[in-house]
C-alpha positions as CSV (number, residue, x, y, z in Angstrom):
1,X,0.0,0.0,0.0
2,X,3.0,2.3,0.3
3,X,3.2,2.8,-3.5
4,X,-0.5,3.5,-4.0
5,X,0.2,7.2,-4.6
6,X,2.9,6.3,-7.2
7,X,0.6,3.9,-9.1
8,X,-2.2,6.6,-9.0
9,X,0.1,9.2,-10.3
10,X,1.3,7.1,-13.2
11,X,-2.4,6.1,-14.0
12,X,-3.4,9.7,-14.0
13,X,-0.4,10.8,-16.3
14,X,-1.1,7.9,-18.7
15,X,-4.7,8.9,-19.0
16,X,-3.8,12.6,-19.5
17,X,-1.3,11.6,-22.2
18,X,-3.7,9.3,-24.0
19,X,-6.4,12.1,-24.0
20,X,-3.9,14.5,-25.4
21,X,-3.0,12.2,-28.2
22,X,-6.6,11.4,-28.9
23,X,-7.4,15.0,-29.1
24,X,-4.7,15.5,-31.8
25,X,-6.2,12.6,-33.7
26,X,-9.6,14.3,-33.7
27,X,-8.2,17.5,-34.9
28,X,-6.3,15.9,-37.8
29,X,-9.4,13.8,-38.8
30,X,-11.5,17.0,-38.8
31,X,-9.0,18.6,-41.1
32,X,-8.9,15.6,-43.4
33,X,-12.7,15.7,-43.6
34,X,-12.6,19.4,-44.5
35,X,-10.0,18.7,-47.3
36,X,-12.1,15.7,-48.5
37,X,-15.3,17.9,-48.7
38,X,-13.3,20.6,-50.6
39,X,-12.0,18.0,-53.0
40,X,-15.5,16.7,-53.7
41,X,-16.8,20.3,-54.4
42,X,-14.0,20.9,-56.9
43,X,-14.7,17.5,-58.5
44,X,-18.3,18.4,-59.0
45,X,-17.4,21.9,-60.3
46,X,-15.0,20.2,-62.9
47,X,-17.7,17.7,-64.0
48,X,-21.2,18.4,-62.5
49,X,-22.6,15.2,-64.1
50,X,-20.1,12.9,-62.5
51,X,-21.4,10.2,-60.3
52,X,-20.4,6.9,-58.6
53,X,-16.8,5.8,-59.4
54,X,-16.1,8.5,-61.7
55,X,-16.9,11.0,-59.0
56,X,-14.8,9.1,-56.5
57,X,-11.8,9.1,-58.9
58,X,-12.1,12.9,-59.5
59,X,-12.5,13.5,-55.7
60,X,-9.3,11.4,-55.0
61,X,-7.4,13.3,-57.7
62,X,-8.4,16.7,-56.2
63,X,-7.8,15.4,-52.7
64,X,-4.2,14.4,-53.7
65,X,-3.7,17.9,-55.1
66,X,-4.9,19.5,-52.0
67,X,-2.7,17.4,-49.7
68,X,0.3,17.9,-52.0
69,X,-0.2,21.7,-51.9
70,X,-0.5,21.6,-48.0
71,X,2.6,19.4,-47.4
72,X,4.6,20.8,-44.5
73,X,2.0,23.5,-43.5
74,X,1.1,23.7,-39.9
75,X,-2.4,22.3,-39.3
76,X,-2.6,22.9,-35.5
77,X,-0.2,24.4,-33.1
78,X,-0.5,22.2,-30.0
79,X,1.1,22.9,-26.6
80,X,4.3,21.0,-27.2
81,X,4.5,20.5,-30.9
82,X,3.2,21.7,-34.2
83,X,1.1,19.3,-36.3
84,X,2.1,19.4,-39.9
85,X,0.2,18.3,-43.1
86,X,1.7,15.2,-44.7
87,X,1.1,14.2,-48.2
88,X,-1.0,11.1,-48.7
89,X,0.9,9.7,-51.6
90,X,0.6,5.9,-52.1
């Protein structure tokens, strides 16, 4: 029972670190959703009659262009580090 305080401290620290990392995940996913929506709008501007797989291919093409143009830009300035955009090249 002597080390109960130490175990509690490490438990709280691990939970705090996990929540911090999870919050960064949500931020990045939100930014990816925004970029995907922008890519879809651009694809529909380019070809308003596109549907199905054709629309998906156009969306992917525009999404790739958007992510390439944002490579290295800061998405979010966290407390300790800056989150940069990374290209999604396959």
